[in-house]
C-alpha positions as CSV (number, residue, x, y, z in Angstrom):
1,M,0.0,0.0,0.0
2,T,1.5,3.3,-1.0
3,H,-1.0,5.6,0.7
4,A,-2.1,6.0,4.3
5,E,-5.1,7.7,5.9
6,V,-4.1,10.3,8.5
7,P,-5.5,9.3,11.9
8,H,-7.3,11.7,14.3
9,L,-4.5,12.7,16.8
10,V,-6.0,15.8,18.6
11,G,-6.7,15.0,22.2
12,L,-4.3,12.1,22.5
13,T,-1.2,12.2,24.6
14,V,2.0,12.6,22.5
15,P,3.1,8.9,23.0
16,R,-0.3,7.6,22.0
17,A,-0.3,10.0,19.0
18,R,3.0,8.6,17.9
19,E,1.7,5.0,18.3
20,A,-1.5,5.9,16.3
21,G,0.6,7.5,13.5
22,H,2.9,4.5,13.3
23,A,0.0,2.1,13.1
24,A,-1.5,4.2,10.3
25,G,1.7,4.4,8.4
26,V,2.6,8.1,8.9
27,V,5.4,9.8,10.9
28,V,4.3,12.1,13.7
29,T,6.6,15.0,14.1
30,S,6.8,18.2,16.1
31,R,6.1,21.6,14.5
32,D,9.3,22.9,16.3
33,P,12.3,21.8,14.3
34,D,14.6,22.9,17.1
35,G,12.7,21.0,19.8
36,P,13.5,17.6,21.1
37,P,12.5,14.5,19.1
38,L,9.1,13.3,20.2
39,G,10.5,10.0,21.1
40,A,12.8,11.7,23.6
41,L,10.1,13.8,25.1
42,T,10.8,13.2,28.8
43,W,9.6,16.5,30.2
44,P,7.6,16.1,33.3
45,G,3.8,16.2,32.9
46,T,1.3,14.9,30.4
47,W,1.5,16.4,26.9
48,I,-1.7,16.5,24.8
49,V,-1.9,17.0,21.0
50,T,-3.8,20.3,20.3
51,G,-3.5,20.4,16.5
52,Q,-2.3,18.5,13.5
53,D,-1.4,19.0,9.9
54,P,-2.6,17.4,7.6
55,A,-6.1,16.9,9.1
56,A,-7.5,13.6,10.1
57,G,-9.0,11.6,7.2
58,R,-6.6,13.0,4.5
59,R,-4.8,10.4,2.3
60,V,-1.1,10.9,2.1
61,R,1.9,8.9,0.9
62,R,2.9,6.2,3.4
63,G,5.6,7.5,5.6
64,A,4.6,11.1,5.2
65,P,5.0,13.4,8.2
66,V,2.0,14.6,10.3
67,V,3.0,17.7,12.2
68,I,1.5,18.1,15.6
69,D,1.2,20.9,18.1
70,F,1.0,20.0,21.8
71,E,0.8,21.5,25.2
72,E,1.0,20.3,28.8
73,S,-2.3,19.0,30.3
74,Q,-3.6,21.1,33.2
75,T,-5.5,18.2,34.7
């Protein structure tokens, strides 16, 4: 299969978003190119995805990046 459907990531924790992206065949990346790799995100707290590009449901090439925005959960 050469295409993948972008999963809905908004509202997931960053680790779960990465897992969902992997399962769907896309690569979840941070919008901040100077920030730490998402796999190395060890900051204290729980980080929640607040936005994504491209949007859920879009068809993209397998292995394409899905850029996420995230912030620390206040709960």
